[in-house]
PALOKE-854861 format. One record per residue (C-alpha): x, y, z. Coordinates in pm, whole numbers, plus 50000, padded with zeros to 5 digits. Example, Ala and Ser with C-alpha at 12.3 -4.5 7.8 and 13.67 -1.06 7.14 Angstrom:
# PALOKE-854861
<r xx="51230" yy="49550" zz="50780"/>
<r xx="51367" yy="49894" zz="50714"/>
This chain:
# PALOKE-854861
<r xx="08144" yy="43357" zz="26072"/>
<r xx="08436" yy="43266" zz="26198"/>
<r xx="08680" yy="43479" zz="26360"/>
<r xx="08902" yy="43567" zz="26106"/>
<r xx="09167" yy="43763" zz="26340"/>
<r xx="09248" yy="43503" zz="26624"/>
<r xx="09514" yy="43326" zz="26411"/>
<r xx="09719" yy="43623" zz="26383"/>
<r xx="09728" yy="43682" zz="26802"/>
<r xx="10084" yy="43550" zz="26818"/>
<r xx="10220" yy="43781" zz="26536"/>
<r xx="10068" yy="44037" zz="26670"/>
<r xx="10229" yy="44024" zz="27004"/>
<r xx="10574" yy="43930" zz="26844"/>
<r xx="10523" yy="44274" zz="26629"/>
<r xx="10357" yy="44507" zz="26889"/>
<r xx="10673" yy="44418" zz="27159"/>
<r xx="10929" yy="44456" zz="26863"/>
<r xx="10816" yy="44779" zz="26756"/>
<r xx="10764" yy="44926" zz="27095"/>
<r xx="11044" yy="44824" zz="27262"/>
<r xx="11022" yy="44696" zz="27624"/>
<r xx="11274" yy="44968" zz="27720"/>
<r xx="11406" yy="44998" zz="28147"/>
<r xx="11270" yy="45253" zz="28339"/>
<r xx="11512" yy="45348" zz="28600"/>
<r xx="11326" yy="45579" zz="28784"/>
<r xx="10936" yy="45521" zz="28896"/>
<r xx="10843" yy="45250" zz="28637"/>
<r xx="10488" yy="45254" zz="28748"/>
<r xx="10438" yy="45607" zz="28743"/>
<r xx="10582" yy="45604" zz="28366"/>
<r xx="10330" yy="45319" zz="28265"/>
<r xx="10033" yy="45486" zz="28442"/>
<r xx="10094" yy="45788" zz="28258"/>
<r xx="10135" yy="45628" zz="27914"/>
<r xx="09824" yy="45435" zz="27969"/>
<r xx="09651" yy="45753" zz="28014"/>
<r xx="09779" yy="45913" zz="27734"/>
<r xx="09680" yy="45579" zz="27531"/>
<r xx="09300" yy="45662" zz="27701"/>
<r xx="09249" yy="45990" zz="27589"/>
<r xx="09355" yy="45894" zz="27213"/>
<r xx="09139" yy="45561" zz="27248"/>
<r xx="08814" yy="45891" zz="27332"/>
<r xx="08883" yy="46004" zz="26976"/>
<r xx="08553" yy="45981" zz="26784"/>
<r xx="08565" yy="45859" zz="26452"/>
<r xx="08216" yy="45824" zz="26361"/>
<r xx="07909" yy="45952" zz="26527"/>
<r xx="07528" yy="45764" zz="26441"/>
<r xx="07212" yy="45806" zz="26590"/>
<r xx="07220" yy="45716" zz="26973"/>
<r xx="07627" yy="45639" zz="26969"/>
<r xx="08000" yy="45716" zz="26853"/>
<r xx="08260" yy="45507" zz="26683"/>
<r xx="08615" yy="45574" zz="26901"/>
<r xx="08950" yy="45477" zz="26842"/>
<r xx="08906" yy="45229" zz="27123"/>
<r xx="08608" yy="45056" zz="26920"/>
<r xx="08859" yy="44973" zz="26605"/>
<r xx="09216" yy="44927" zz="26790"/>
<r xx="09178" yy="44584" zz="26781"/>
<r xx="09071" yy="44544" zz="26496"/>
<r xx="09298" yy="44794" zz="26339"/>
<r xx="09604" yy="44651" zz="26517"/>
<r xx="09509" yy="44285" zz="26418"/>
<r xx="09485" yy="44340" zz="26024"/>
<r xx="09783" yy="44566" zz="26043"/>
<r xx="09977" yy="44282" zz="26188"/>
<r xx="09859" yy="44085" zz="25884"/>
<r xx="09997" yy="44371" zz="25663"/>
<r xx="10314" yy="44413" zz="25811"/>
<r xx="10381" yy="44051" zz="25720"/>
<r xx="10216" yy="44043" zz="25399"/>
<r xx="10426" yy="44337" zz="25284"/>
<r xx="10764" yy="44211" zz="25460"/>
<r xx="10730" yy="43885" zz="25255"/>
<r xx="10685" yy="44046" zz="24912"/>
<r xx="10809" yy="44381" zz="24927"/>
<r xx="11035" yy="44349" zz="25185"/>
<r xx="10911" yy="44713" zz="25347"/>
<r xx="10656" yy="44790" zz="25555"/>
<r xx="10237" yy="44880" zz="25509"/>
<r xx="10288" yy="45246" zz="25327"/>
<r xx="10080" yy="45509" zz="25462"/>
<r xx="09792" yy="45518" zz="25219"/>
<r xx="09745" yy="45146" zz="25294"/>
<r xx="09758" yy="45210" zz="25675"/>
<r xx="09478" yy="45520" zz="25616"/>
<r xx="09281" yy="45316" zz="25394"/>
<r xx="09326" yy="45016" zz="25646"/>
<r xx="09177" yy="45284" zz="25948"/>
<r xx="08871" yy="45399" zz="25719"/>
<r xx="08792" yy="45018" zz="25656"/>
<r xx="08792" yy="44924" zz="26027"/>
<r xx="08593" yy="45240" zz="26084"/>
<r xx="08338" yy="45119" zz="25844"/>
<r xx="08337" yy="44787" zz="25989"/>
<r xx="08291" yy="44908" zz="26334"/>
<r xx="08011" yy="45094" zz="26240"/>
<r xx="07837" yy="44790" zz="26055"/>
<r xx="07851" yy="44601" zz="26308"/>
<r xx="07675" yy="44879" zz="26549"/>
<r xx="07370" yy="44848" zz="26293"/>
<r xx="07370" yy="44474" zz="26259"/>
<r xx="07378" yy="44493" zz="26676"/>
<r xx="07070" yy="44737" zz="26669"/>
<r xx="06929" yy="44479" zz="26390"/>
<r xx="06952" yy="44203" zz="26622"/>
<r xx="06794" yy="44339" zz="26926"/>
<r xx="06520" yy="44469" zz="26700"/>
<r xx="06438" yy="44064" zz="26586"/>
<r xx="06500" yy="43960" zz="26928"/>
<r xx="06807" yy="43794" zz="26840"/>
<r xx="07057" yy="43699" zz="27163"/>
<r xx="07332" yy="43503" zz="27264"/>
<r xx="07213" yy="43232" zz="27517"/>
<r xx="07435" yy="43113" zz="27826"/>
<r xx="07597" yy="42848" zz="27664"/>
<r xx="07686" yy="43073" zz="27371"/>
<r xx="07832" yy="43313" zz="27573"/>
<r xx="08026" yy="43077" zz="27803"/>
<r xx="08183" yy="42926" zz="27469"/>
<r xx="08268" yy="43266" zz="27336"/>
<r xx="08416" yy="43371" zz="27713"/>
<r xx="08633" yy="43036" zz="27720"/>
<r xx="08748" yy="43160" zz="27340"/>
<r xx="08881" yy="43473" zz="27462"/>
<r xx="09024" yy="43358" zz="27758"/>
<r xx="09237" yy="43095" zz="27598"/>
<r xx="09377" yy="43358" zz="27353"/>
<r xx="09423" yy="43628" zz="27588"/>
<r xx="09589" yy="43390" zz="27868"/>
<r xx="09822" yy="43280" zz="27583"/>
<r xx="09908" yy="43646" zz="27445"/>
<r xx="09954" yy="43775" zz="27793"/>
<r xx="10235" yy="43478" zz="27885"/>
<r xx="10414" yy="43579" zz="27570"/>
<r xx="10408" yy="43931" zz="27622"/>
<r xx="10520" yy="43906" zz="27990"/>
<r xx="10788" yy="43676" zz="27895"/>
<r xx="10960" yy="43921" zz="27709"/>
<r xx="10949" yy="44211" zz="27973"/>
<r xx="11252" yy="44354" zz="28105"/>
<r xx="11163" yy="44552" zz="28378"/>
<r xx="11319" yy="44522" zz="28710"/>
<r xx="11003" yy="44364" zz="28963"/>
<r xx="10766" yy="44134" zz="28895"/>
<r xx="10482" yy="44417" zz="28977"/>
<r xx="10646" yy="44613" zz="28712"/>
<r xx="10670" yy="44342" zz="28448"/>
<r xx="10286" yy="44263" zz="28530"/>
<r xx="10211" yy="44616" zz="28473"/>
<r xx="10414" yy="44698" zz="28187"/>
<r xx="10238" yy="44372" zz="27988"/>
<r xx="09898" yy="44516" zz="28079"/>
<r xx="09954" yy="44822" zz="27932"/>
<r xx="10069" yy="44695" zz="27607"/>
<r xx="09839" yy="44486" zz="27555"/>
<r xx="09559" yy="44732" zz="27658"/>
<r xx="09783" yy="44985" zz="27406"/>
<r xx="09714" yy="44760" zz="27092"/>
<r xx="09337" yy="44668" zz="27162"/>
<r xx="09397" yy="44307" zz="27322"/>
<r xx="09297" yy="44333" zz="27693"/>
<r xx="09062" yy="44099" zz="27794"/>
<r xx="08761" yy="44326" zz="27829"/>
<r xx="08837" yy="44451" zz="27459"/>
<r xx="08852" yy="44120" zz="27312"/>
<r xx="08551" yy="43982" zz="27468"/>
<r xx="08341" yy="44261" zz="27350"/>
<r xx="08457" yy="44240" zz="27024"/>
<r xx="08403" yy="43877" zz="26993"/>
<r xx="08055" yy="43867" zz="27174"/>
<r xx="07946" yy="44113" zz="26909"/>
<r xx="08091" yy="43887" zz="26603"/>
<r xx="07893" yy="43592" zz="26787"/>
<r xx="07588" yy="43805" zz="26756"/>
<r xx="07594" yy="43890" zz="26418"/>
<r xx="07695" yy="43544" zz="26332"/>
<r xx="07304" yy="43452" zz="26485"/>
<r xx="07164" yy="43758" zz="26290"/>
<r xx="07295" yy="43596" zz="25981"/>
<r xx="07183" yy="43296" zz="26016"/>
<r xx="06844" yy="43408" zz="26019"/>
<r xx="06833" yy="43587" zz="25768"/>
<r xx="07013" yy="43393" zz="25506"/>
<r xx="06714" yy="43146" zz="25624"/>
<r xx="06512" yy="43397" zz="25481"/>
<r xx="06646" yy="43353" zz="25129"/>
<r xx="06435" yy="43196" zz="24866"/>
<r xx="06620" yy="42887" zz="24709"/>
<r xx="06708" yy="42925" zz="24385"/>
<r xx="06481" yy="42800" zz="24146"/>
<r xx="06538" yy="42502" zz="23834"/>
<r xx="06578" yy="42787" zz="23576"/>
<r xx="06814" yy="43021" zz="23763"/>
<r xx="07031" yy="42696" zz="23831"/>
<r xx="07028" yy="42611" zz="23472"/>
<r xx="07085" yy="42983" zz="23323"/>
<r xx="07382" yy="42956" zz="23611"/>
<r xx="07503" yy="42607" zz="23417"/>
<r xx="07469" yy="42777" zz="23077"/>
<r xx="07714" yy="43063" zz="23192"/>
<r xx="07952" yy="42871" zz="23412"/>
<r xx="07999" yy="42654" zz="23067"/>
<r xx="08046" yy="42985" zz="22852"/>
<r xx="08292" yy="43128" zz="23078"/>
<r xx="08481" yy="42803" zz="23164"/>
<r xx="08593" yy="42764" zz="22783"/>
<r xx="08655" yy="43083" zz="22750"/>
<r xx="08896" yy="43082" zz="23026"/>
<r xx="09040" yy="42726" zz="22941"/>
<r xx="09072" yy="42692" zz="22630"/>
<r xx="09356" yy="42822" zz="22576"/>
<r xx="09493" yy="42850" zz="22913"/>
<r xx="09539" yy="42481" zz="23005"/>
<r xx="09779" yy="42589" zz="23362"/>
<r xx="09484" yy="42749" zz="23459"/>
<r xx="09245" yy="42512" zz="23396"/>
<r xx="09499" yy="42270" zz="23601"/>
<r xx="09526" yy="42483" zz="23884"/>
<r xx="09107" yy="42521" zz="23925"/>
<r xx="09108" yy="42118" zz="23888"/>
<r xx="09355" yy="42118" zz="24209"/>
<r xx="09204" yy="42389" zz="24406"/>
<r xx="08865" yy="42257" zz="24404"/>
<r xx="08703" yy="42526" zz="24191"/>
<r xx="08370" yy="42433" zz="24058"/>
<r xx="08470" yy="42367" zz="23676"/>
<r xx="08189" yy="42284" zz="23400"/>
<r xx="08379" yy="42282" zz="23065"/>
<r xx="08720" yy="42042" zz="23028"/>
<r xx="08974" yy="42088" zz="22728"/>
<r xx="09042" yy="41831" zz="22484"/>
<r xx="09319" yy="41548" zz="22557"/>
<r xx="09316" yy="41497" zz="22932"/>
<r xx="09354" yy="41213" zz="23181"/>
<r xx="09382" yy="41206" zz="23525"/>
<r xx="09638" yy="41035" zz="23715"/>
<r xx="09752" yy="40923" zz="24030"/>
<r xx="10105" yy="40838" zz="24206"/>
<r xx="10275" yy="40699" zz="24460"/>
<r xx="10576" yy="40992" zz="24527"/>
<r xx="10887" yy="40822" zz="24719"/>
<r xx="11084" yy="41085" zz="24809"/>
<r xx="11494" yy="41011" zz="24809"/>
<r xx="11723" yy="41202" zz="25112"/>
<r xx="11769" yy="41553" zz="25027"/>
<r xx="12164" yy="41459" zz="25031"/>
<r xx="12115" yy="41235" zz="24707"/>
<r xx="11787" yy="41436" zz="24577"/>
<r xx="11949" yy="41795" zz="24571"/>
<r xx="12250" yy="41742" zz="24345"/>
<r xx="12023" yy="41551" zz="24114"/>
<r xx="11731" yy="41830" zz="24110"/>
<r xx="12047" yy="42116" zz="24049"/>
<r xx="12218" yy="41922" zz="23778"/>
<r xx="11854" yy="41867" zz="23620"/>
<r xx="11811" yy="42243" zz="23621"/>
<r xx="12100" yy="42299" zz="23509"/>
<r xx="12063" yy="42098" zz="23197"/>
<r xx="11707" yy="42198" zz="23154"/>
<r xx="11837" yy="42580" zz="23127"/>
<r xx="12105" yy="42457" zz="22865"/>
<r xx="11868" yy="42282" zz="22677"/>
<r xx="11611" yy="42559" zz="22642"/>
<r xx="11912" yy="42821" zz="22549"/>
<r xx="11984" yy="42558" zz="22261"/>
<r xx="11622" yy="42584" zz="22137"/>
<r xx="11661" yy="42973" zz="22110"/>
<r xx="11967" yy="42928" zz="21927"/>
<r xx="11844" yy="42681" zz="21721"/>
<r xx="11526" yy="42923" zz="21650"/>
<r xx="11795" yy="43217" zz="21577"/>
<r xx="11967" yy="43004" zz="21332"/>
<r xx="11651" yy="42919" zz="21125"/>
<r xx="11588" yy="43265" zz="21144"/>
<r xx="11898" yy="43367" zz="20966"/>
<r xx="11881" yy="43063" zz="20690"/>
<r xx="11520" yy="43206" zz="20621"/>
<r xx="11671" yy="43581" zz="20585"/>
<r xx="11926" yy="43467" zz="20360"/>
<r xx="11738" yy="43223" zz="20146"/>
<r xx="11463" yy="43517" zz="20118"/>
<r xx="11689" yy="43754" zz="20003"/>
<r xx="11858" yy="43530" zz="19779"/>
<r xx="11484" yy="43457" zz="19632"/>
<r xx="11416" yy="43869" zz="19604"/>
<r xx="11786" yy="43949" zz="19414"/>
<r xx="11679" yy="43675" zz="19138"/>
<r xx="11324" yy="43813" zz="19084"/>
<r xx="11430" yy="44122" zz="19026"/>
<r xx="11733" yy="44184" zz="18820"/>
<r xx="11723" yy="44505" zz="18788"/>
<r xx="11722" yy="44580" zz="19137"/>
<r xx="11968" yy="44351" zz="19161"/>
<r xx="12193" yy="44560" zz="18899"/>
<r xx="12144" yy="44880" zz="19127"/>
<r xx="12253" yy="44719" zz="19435"/>
<r xx="12553" yy="44541" zz="19300"/>
<r xx="12701" yy="44843" zz="19076"/>
<r xx="12971" yy="44852" zz="19292"/>
<r xx="12965" yy="44504" zz="19429"/>
<r xx="13052" yy="44661" zz="19797"/>
<r xx="12743" yy="44636" zz="19992"/>
<r xx="12626" yy="44314" zz="19820"/>
<r xx="12968" yy="44164" zz="19943"/>
<r xx="12947" yy="44295" zz="20278"/>
<r xx="12558" yy="44194" zz="20337"/>
<r xx="12665" yy="43859" zz="20216"/>
<r xx="12992" yy="43806" zz="20450"/>
<r xx="12769" yy="43994" zz="20780"/>
<r xx="12498" yy="43693" zz="20698"/>
<r xx="12750" yy="43431" zz="20672"/>
<r xx="12898" yy="43539" zz="20992"/>
<r xx="12605" yy="43519" zz="21205"/>
<r xx="12502" yy="43216" zz="21068"/>
<r xx="12867" yy="43082" zz="21166"/>
<r xx="12873" yy="43208" zz="21515"/>
<r xx="12521" yy="43078" zz="21548"/>
<r xx="12633" yy="42703" zz="21457"/>
<r xx="12966" yy="42733" zz="21676"/>
<r xx="12728" yy="42805" zz="21967"/>
<r xx="12532" yy="42536" zz="21891"/>
<r xx="12823" yy="42310" zz="21886"/>
<r xx="12904" yy="42420" zz="22203"/>
<r xx="12555" yy="42421" zz="22355"/>
<r xx="12534" yy="42077" zz="22253"/>
<r xx="12816" yy="41946" zz="22386"/>
<r xx="12737" yy="42149" zz="22730"/>
<r xx="12433" yy="41979" zz="22708"/>
<r xx="12658" yy="41586" zz="22664"/>
<r xx="12867" yy="41669" zz="22942"/>
<r xx="12588" yy="41769" zz="23221"/>
<r xx="12340" yy="41470" zz="23102"/>
<r xx="12703" yy="41240" zz="23155"/>
<r xx="12699" yy="41414" zz="23495"/>
<r xx="12351" yy="41394" zz="23573"/>
<r xx="12319" yy="41003" zz="23497"/>
<r xx="12478" yy="40878" zz="23849"/>
<r xx="12298" yy="41142" zz="24007"/>
<r xx="11965" yy="40982" zz="23879"/>
<r xx="12127" yy="40656" zz="23996"/>
<r xx="12191" yy="40744" zz="24346"/>
<r xx="11793" yy="40851" zz="24387"/>
<r xx="11702" yy="40527" zz="24299"/>
<r xx="11923" yy="40351" zz="24496"/>
<r xx="11845" yy="40530" zz="24799"/>
<r xx="11472" yy="40463" zz="24758"/>
<r xx="11532" yy="40106" zz="24642"/>
<r xx="11407" yy="39886" zz="24909"/>
<r xx="11071" yy="40074" zz="24912"/>
<r xx="11030" yy="40049" zz="24610"/>
<r xx="11070" yy="39701" zz="24580"/>
<r xx="10786" yy="39648" zz="24868"/>
<r xx="10557" yy="39871" zz="24653"/>
<r xx="10624" yy="39627" zz="24335"/>
<r xx="10596" yy="39329" zz="24483"/>
<r xx="10265" yy="39450" zz="24634"/>
<r xx="10136" yy="39538" zz="24310"/>
<r xx="10219" yy="39229" zz="24155"/>
<r xx="10044" yy="39106" zz="24432"/>
<r xx="09692" yy="39279" zz="24318"/>
<r xx="09716" yy="39532" zz="24607"/>
<r xx="09496" yy="39828" zz="24558"/>
<r xx="09695" yy="40123" zz="24451"/>
<r xx="09506" yy="40369" zz="24657"/>
<r xx="09601" yy="40199" zz="24985"/>
<r xx="09953" yy="40191" zz="24892"/>
<r xx="09938" yy="40553" zz="24810"/>
<r xx="09817" yy="40609" zz="25170"/>
<r xx="10109" yy="40369" zz="25294"/>
<r xx="10412" yy="40461" zz="25129"/>
<r xx="10318" yy="40799" zz="24940"/>
<r xx="10444" yy="41142" zz="25057"/>
<r xx="10270" yy="41387" zz="24803"/>
<r xx="10036" yy="41557" zz="25015"/>
<r xx="09812" yy="41638" zz="24705"/>
<r xx="09750" yy="41276" zz="24753"/>
<r xx="09614" yy="41311" zz="25104"/>
<r xx="09414" yy="41620" zz="25080"/>
<r xx="09092" yy="41695" zz="24850"/>
<r xx="08979" yy="41767" zz="24598"/>
<r xx="09303" yy="41587" zz="24437"/>
<r xx="09317" yy="41268" zz="24701"/>
<r xx="08975" yy="41190" zz="24504"/>
<r xx="09035" yy="41332" zz="24157"/>
<r xx="09366" yy="41246" zz="24050"/>
<r xx="09521" yy="41512" zz="23866"/>
<r xx="09476" yy="41666" zz="23520"/>
<r xx="09731" yy="41589" zz="23288"/>
<r xx="09741" yy="41662" zz="22883"/>
<r xx="10071" yy="41652" zz="22660"/>
<r xx="10061" yy="42014" zz="22695"/>
<r xx="10051" yy="42031" zz="23030"/>
<r xx="10304" yy="42305" zz="23216"/>
<r xx="10162" yy="42238" zz="23530"/>
<r xx="10336" yy="41953" zz="23585"/>
<r xx="10711" yy="41826" zz="23614"/>
<r xx="10783" yy="41740" zz="23234"/>
<r xx="10947" yy="41398" zz="23383"/>
<r xx="10601" yy="41327" zz="23570"/>
<r xx="10384" yy="41444" zz="23260"/>
<r xx="10570" yy="41237" zz="22990"/>
<r xx="10548" yy="40934" zz="23186"/>
<r xx="10181" yy="41002" zz="23269"/>
<r xx="10115" yy="41007" zz="22893"/>
<r xx="10326" yy="40719" zz="22818"/>
<r xx="10044" yy="40522" zz="22947"/>
<r xx="09829" yy="40321" zz="22702"/>
<r xx="09502" yy="40192" zz="22882"/>
<r xx="09347" yy="40321" zz="23205"/>
<r xx="09470" yy="40120" zz="23493"/>
<r xx="09822" yy="40100" zz="23368"/>
<r xx="10115" yy="40127" zz="23628"/>
<r xx="10450" yy="40301" zz="23511"/>
<r xx="10801" yy="40221" zz="23608"/>
<r xx="10955" yy="40423" zz="23856"/>
<r xx="11027" yy="40743" zz="23697"/>
<r xx="11226" yy="41021" zz="23882"/>
<r xx="11149" yy="41393" zz="23877"/>
<r xx="11214" yy="41697" zz="24046"/>
<r xx="11027" yy="41566" zz="24374"/>
<r xx="11100" yy="41251" zz="24402"/>
<r xx="11054" yy="40869" zz="24237"/>
<r xx="10698" yy="40862" zz="24083"/>
<r xx="10503" yy="40544" zz="24037"/>
<r xx="10175" yy="40667" zz="23855"/>
<r xx="09859" yy="40541" zz="23766"/>
<r xx="09662" yy="40596" zz="23455"/>
<r xx="09251" yy="40670" zz="23621"/>
<r xx="09046" yy="40772" zz="23389"/>
<r xx="09006" yy="40973" zz="23028"/>
<r xx="08862" yy="41326" zz="23081"/>
<r xx="08541" yy="41430" zz="22849"/>
<r xx="08593" yy="41677" zz="22713"/>
<r xx="08328" yy="42009" zz="22678"/>
<r xx="08080" yy="42088" zz="22893"/>
<r xx="08041" yy="41892" zz="23171"/>
<r xx="07644" yy="41734" zz="23190"/>
<r xx="07454" yy="41971" zz="23459"/>
<r xx="07356" yy="41694" zz="23654"/>
<r xx="07680" yy="41601" zz="23773"/>
<r xx="07751" yy="41946" zz="23864"/>
<r xx="07374" yy="42044" zz="23944"/>
<r xx="07456" yy="42035" zz="24341"/>
<r xx="07758" yy="42252" zz="24366"/>
<r xx="07597" yy="42528" zz="24120"/>
<r xx="07297" yy="42497" zz="24386"/>
<r xx="07525" yy="42605" zz="24658"/>
<r xx="07732" yy="42857" zz="24462"/>
<r xx="07341" yy="43044" zz="24346"/>
<r xx="07235" yy="43006" zz="24705"/>
<r xx="07551" yy="43137" zz="24814"/>
<r xx="07546" yy="43428" zz="24599"/>
<r xx="07141" yy="43526" zz="24665"/>
<r xx="07247" yy="43529" zz="25044"/>
<r xx="07537" yy="43725" zz="25002"/>
<r xx="07382" yy="43974" zz="24758"/>
<r xx="07026" yy="43979" zz="24979"/>
<r xx="07251" yy="44049" zz="25324"/>
<r xx="07479" yy="44332" zz="25153"/>
<r xx="07174" yy="44516" zz="25032"/>
<r xx="06983" yy="44494" zz="25384"/>
<r xx="07315" yy="44584" zz="25569"/>
<r xx="07343" yy="44907" zz="25349"/>
<r xx="06977" yy="44992" zz="25496"/>
<r xx="07094" yy="44949" zz="25835"/>
<r xx="07360" yy="45127" zz="25805"/>
<r xx="07182" yy="45426" zz="25654"/>
<r xx="06896" yy="45404" zz="25921"/>
<r xx="07106" yy="45522" zz="26188"/>
<r xx="07242" yy="45794" zz="25994"/>
<r xx="07618" yy="45753" zz="26077"/>
<r xx="07901" yy="46077" zz="26002"/>
<r xx="08238" yy="45972" zz="25955"/>
<r xx="08538" yy="46133" zz="26108"/>
<r xx="08793" yy="45918" zz="25977"/>
<r xx="09090" yy="46199" zz="26020"/>
<r xx="09006" yy="46255" zz="26365"/>
<r xx="09275" yy="45981" zz="26422"/>
<r xx="09645" yy="45934" zz="26226"/>
<r xx="09755" yy="45571" zz="26276"/>
<r xx="10056" yy="45662" zz="26125"/>
<r xx="10237" yy="45978" zz="26369"/>
């Protein structure tokens, strides 16, 4: 199990400094720092859980809590523009207490089994912690503003201690996690492998679920195929393609994409207006049919003549208004298309030399994949699984840029290569890689993945069940509310 927190250390350092501040203390800063540390130590002694033979205190969870808090702080700022709310913070505290108790239970189980870290493993943990600590220390120290070097060092050490990032706290935490990893490895090795029958059952269920999930949700299917999700059922009409993406300079591509977006919006609005016009004329025709079919009702409705004339006039006005709007929209589209053409030409001109090189090498019979590797600028063509599988495209795809999709679907035969086509990401040269057989993927094609998935599930279920037993065996009593992290 890799450490799930180290990657947030730099972010946590910046957040802690920004939120706590580094105020200058004019009189005896070292004494003030010592008093602040003593106050933190009192908080750290607060008991949050008891178990047979020991306790979990704030000190035991503070590194975990602060590191996860920094993650949620970033997450809330990014998606909501706010800080984590009180409910999130208290739930985080509770989770950290639970996690600490689970760690104790796992350490005791490791001891019972005679599992321990070797000298080499301990040295590796110590080096990892030392590297992280030194980097964080330097980051904190560089931002301290006290008058003397002694005070800056003291304040740095205090800030690290107050956020659970002092060396001893990190070493204890990472050593525990390394020991738990060894325990997990041993426990997992005790789980029996999946049977052939269980793999076949998992396959049948997978196929059923995938058909339900993807038959009417092509975008989800396409996302699954680009993310490496195990998929055992394929929709109709798909092919795989690869492409060489050549990106023009932003000075020419950006104006093109802006105008193309404007044109697409105008086109969508025109489609809406045409639908409204069709509905209005259909309503008109339906009303006429109804009147002709029922003379008595028509006679009653038109005794005065006023109602019928008003209704007819209103309908005619609606149709006329829609027709006028459609004419205006069509004129706007024509103008946008006229403005788009030279912008597209500028994009092609910017990369024409590269396109000519690629075409010459294709004409010479060079390998398309080799040209992707040399010229392509789409990360998806370098990263798995799409580097190997390609992109899954059909005529109804909504995941892909329409220019890319339509050009891919125009290719007639496997192995065909398109002319350069301009899309929102740049210029594409597309190769038709394969046809995708619809329906259930043969079991043999996915057996290894199903085996791994089934084994992982068995191990996870087994470990979680044992963990519950280990925790129950130490009789924990929780006192979450003894510490309020909000105040």
